[in-house]
C-alpha positions in Angstrom: 29.2 -19.6 44.3 26.4 -17.0 44.7 27.9 -13.5 44.5 30.4 -14.2 41.8 27.9 -15.3 39.1 25.5 -12.6 40.2 28.3 -10.1 39.8 29.0 -11.5 36.3 25.4 -11.1 35.3 25.4 -7.6 36.6 28.6 -6.7 34.7 27.3 -8.4 31.5 23.9 -6.5 31.7 25.8 -3.2 32.3 27.9 -3.8 29.2 24.8 -4.6 27.1 23.1 -1.4 28.3 26.1 0.6 27.2 26.6 -1.3 23.9 25.4 0.2 20.6 25.1 -3.3 19.1 21.5 -4.3 19.3 22.3 -7.9 18.2 24.5 -8.7 21.2 22.9 -10.7 24.1 23.6 -11.9 27.4 25.4 -15.3 27.8 24.0 -18.0 30.0 25.9 -18.9 33.0 27.6 -22.4 32.4 26.7 -25.4 34.5 24.0 -23.7 36.5 20.7 -25.5 36.8 19.8 -23.9 40.1 18.0 -20.6 40.9 21.0 -18.6 39.7 20.7 -20.4 36.4 17.0 -19.5 36.3 17.8 -15.9 36.9 20.3 -15.9 34.1 17.7 -17.4 31.7 15.1 -14.9 32.8 17.5 -12.0 32.2 18.4 -13.3 28.8 14.8 -13.7 27.8 14.0 -10.2 29.1 16.9 -8.5 27.2 16.1 -10.4 24.0 12.5 -9.3 24.1 13.5 -5.8 24.8 15.9 -5.7 21.9 13.2 -7.2 19.6 10.9 -4.4 20.5 13.5 -1.7 20.2 14.4 -3.0 16.7 10.7 -3.1 15.8 10.2 0.5 16.9 13.3 1.5 14.9 12.0 -0.3 11.8 8.6 1.3 12.2 10.1 4.8 12.6 12.1 4.2 9.4 9.0 3.1 7.5 7.1 6.1 8.7 9.7 8.5 7.7 9.8 7.0 4.3 6.1 7.1 3.8 5.7 10.7 5.0 8.6 11.8 2.9 6.8 11.0 -0.3 3.8 13.4 0.1 6.2 16.0 1.5 8.3 15.8 -1.6 5.3 16.3 -3.7 4.1 19.2 -1.8 7.5 20.9 -1.9 7.6 20.3 -5.7 4.1 21.8 -6.1 4.9 24.9 -4.0 8.1 25.6 -5.9 6.2 25.3 -9.3 3.2 27.3 -8.3 5.5 30.3 -7.4 6.9 30.3 -11.0 3.6 29.9 -13.0 1.1 32.5 -14.0 -1.2 30.0 -15.7 -4.5 29.9 -13.7 -5.3 26.4 -14.9 -1.9 25.1 -13.9 -2.2 26.8 -10.5 -5.6 25.1 -10.0 -4.0 21.7 -10.8 -1.2 22.3 -8.5 -3.6 23.4 -5.7 -5.5 20.1 -6.2 -2.2 18.1 -6.0 -1.3 19.9 -2.7 -4.8 19.3 -1.2 -4.5 15.6 -2.1 -1.1 15.4 -0.5 -2.4 17.0 2.7 -5.2 14.6 2.9 -2.9 11.7 2.3 -0.6 12.9 5.1 -3.6 13.3 7.4 -4.6 9.6 6.7 -1.0 8.4 7.2 -0.7 10.2 10.6 -4.0 9.0 11.8 -3.3 5.4 10.9 0.2 5.6 12.3 -1.1 7.0 15.6 -3.7 4.2 15.6 -1.1 1.5 15.1 1.2 2.9 17.7 -1.5 2.8 20.4 -2.7 -0.7 19.8 -0.2 -2.7 22.0 -0.5 -0.3 24.9 -4.3 -0.3 24.6 -4.5 -4.1 24.5 -2.2 -4.4 27.5 -4.1 -1.8 29.5 -7.9 -2.3 28.7 -9.9 -5.0 30.4 -11.1 -7.6 28.1 -14.8 -8.1 27.7 -17.0 -11.0 26.5 -17.7 -10.2 23.0 -20.6 -11.8 21.0 -19.1 -12.1 17.6 -22.4 -13.0 16.0 -24.0 -9.8 17.2 -20.9 -7.8 16.2 -20.9 -9.1 12.6 -24.6 -8.5 12.2 -24.3 -4.9 13.4 -21.3 -4.1 11.2 -22.9 -5.7 8.2 -26.1 -3.8 8.8 -24.1 -0.5 8.8 -22.4 -1.5 5.5 -25.7 -2.4 3.9 -27.4 0.8 4.9 -24.5 2.8 3.3 -24.4 0.6 0.2 -24.6 2.3 -3.1 -27.0 0.8 -5.6 -24.1 -0.2 -7.8 -22.0 -1.6 -5.0 -21.4 -5.3 -4.2 -24.0 -7.3 -2.4 -23.3 -8.7 1.1 -24.1 -12.1 2.4 -23.9 -13.3 6.0 -23.5 -17.0 6.7 -23.9 -17.9 10.4 -26.4 -19.3 12.8 -28.3 -16.2 14.1 -29.7 -18.2 17.1 -26.2 -19.3 18.3 -24.0 -16.8 20.2 -20.3 -17.2 19.6 -18.4 -15.6 22.4 -14.8 -14.7 22.9 -12.8 -12.5 25.3 -11.5 -9.4 23.7 -11.9 -5.7 23.0 -15.1 -5.2 20.9 -13.9 -1.9 19.3 -10.7 -3.5 18.1 -12.3 -6.7 16.8 -14.9 -4.5 15.0 -12.2 -2.6 13.5 -10.7 -5.8 12.0 -14.0 -6.9 10.6 -14.7 -3.5 9.2 -11.3 -3.3 7.6 -11.7 -6.7 5.9 -15.2 -5.7 4.5 -13.9 -2.3 3.4 -10.9 -4.1 1.7 -13.3 -6.5 0.0 -15.5 -3.6 -1.3 -12.4 -1.8 -2.7 -11.4 -4.8 -4.8 -14.8 -6.1 -5.8 -16.6 -5.3 -9.0 -19.7 -3.1 -8.7 -21.9 -6.2 -9.3 -19.8 -8.4 -7.1 -20.7 -10.6 -4.1 -19.0 -10.4 -0.5 -19.6 -13.3 1.8 -19.0 -12.9 5.6 -19.2 -16.2 7.5 -18.8 -17.2 11.2 -18.7 -20.8 12.6 -17.4 -22.9 15.4 -15.0 -25.7 14.4 -14.4 -27.9 17.6 -12.1 -25.8 19.7 -11.8 -23.0 17.1 -13.9 -20.1 15.8 -13.5 -19.2 12.1 -14.4 -15.9 10.7 -14.1 -15.5 6.9 -14.5 -12.7 4.3 -14.6 -13.7 0.6 -14.9 -11.4 -2.3 -15.2 -11.6 -6.2 -12.2 -9.3 -6.9 -9.1 -10.0 -8.8 -7.5 -11.9 -5.9 -4.1 -11.7 -4.4 -1.0 -11.5 -6.6 0.7 -14.9 -6.4 3.4 -15.0 -3.8 2.0 -11.9 -2.0 -0.2 -13.7 0.5 2.1 -12.7 3.4 3.5 -9.5 1.9 0.0 -7.8 2.0 0.2 -7.9 5.8 3.4 -5.8 5.8 3.2 -2.2 6.8 2.5 0.3 4.0 1.8 -2.4 1.4 0.9 -0.3 -1.5 -0.8 -2.4 -4.2 -4.4 -1.2 -4.7 -7.2 -1.8 -7.2 -6.9 -0.4 -10.7 -8.5 3.0 -11.0 -8.2 3.9 -7.3 -6.5 7.2 -6.7 -3.0 6.8 -5.3 -2.6 7.5 -1.7 -6.3 6.9 -0.7 -5.1 4.2 1.7 -2.1 4.2 4.1 -1.3 0.5 3.6 -1.5 -0.1 7.3 -5.0 -1.7 7.5 -4.1 -5.3 7.1 -0.9 -4.9 9.3 -3.0 -3.4 12.1 -5.7 -6.2 11.7 -3.0 -8.8 12.1 -1.6 -7.0 15.1 -5.1 -7.0 16.8 -5.9 -10.6 15.9 -2.5 -11.9 17.2 -3.0 -9.9 20.5 -6.3 -11.8 20.9 -4.4 -15.1 20.5 -5.7 -15.6 16.9 -4.3 -15.8 13.4 -5.3 -14.2 10.2 -4.4 -15.5 6.7 -5.1 -14.7 3.1 -5.5 -16.9 0.1 -7.1 -16.9 -3.3 -10.3 -18.6 -4.3 -10.1 -20.7 -7.4 -12.8 -21.9 -9.8 -13.2 -25.4 -11.4 -11.0 -24.2 -14.3 -8.2 -23.1 -11.9 -8.8 -19.4 -12.5 -8.7 -17.0 -9.6 -12.3 -16.1 -8.5 -11.4 -13.8 -5.6 -9.7 -13.4 -2.2 -10.5 -15.1 1.0 -9.4 -13.8 4.5 -9.6 -16.2 7.3 -9.4 -15.4 11.0 -9.0 -18.2 13.5 -9.5 -17.9 17.3 -8.6 -20.7 19.7 -11.2 -21.2 22.4 -10.0 -24.3 24.1 -13.7 -25.6 24.1 -15.1 -28.6 22.3 
């Protein structure tokens, strides 16, 4: 009653290890509600989670290969063309294309490296008590000091005398806020308005970033958090962003036990007035 089911589990685990089918899974031992059954359930949960991570890694690698292939193809085409032309103007244009592709690849590789380190960093680093109020004020001060005269205005809506504290990594939480602000600046008109707010709602903490841009394409509220999402503001040079910013932001927020969602802001006439990104942290306090 003990050795036989354990041997079955060991045999099944060994077959799964040798299998190329990542969708296969261990089968629970029938009619076992004792410690052996618990061991079976634990092994099933472990292998299922490992398979999810392997599949996620494979999907990420495929996405990375696809994204890097685009600038490489452009570089190869420019190199082949520059060897055949004697026109100095055309050569200058091709050199500009090549320089742009190199910068694009540099951004991609930096963001990909950043994304791949997050899970390990969050698991390894010791969490700190982070004052979100002070963090937002610091980041906004930095944005305002670098603001161009024609850029959108910033507004901070929070109680400056009330500290709102959570456990987390200040550098990564700051990365999320800075990314949301940068995203809002990208999509806002020069005379636009960006509002950053922070408040406590019973057992939750809500952080919001709102802008006056064109909003989110209907039906794309979840798609924008996918890796390498490519839709950008009109007039922005293609390749200036890797499309990983919002995906990384969601990864960081969920690792902190929170959620992040996007929605459009609507006026009285039903027209889209901009986008709203909402981050919610659960505190367990009331």
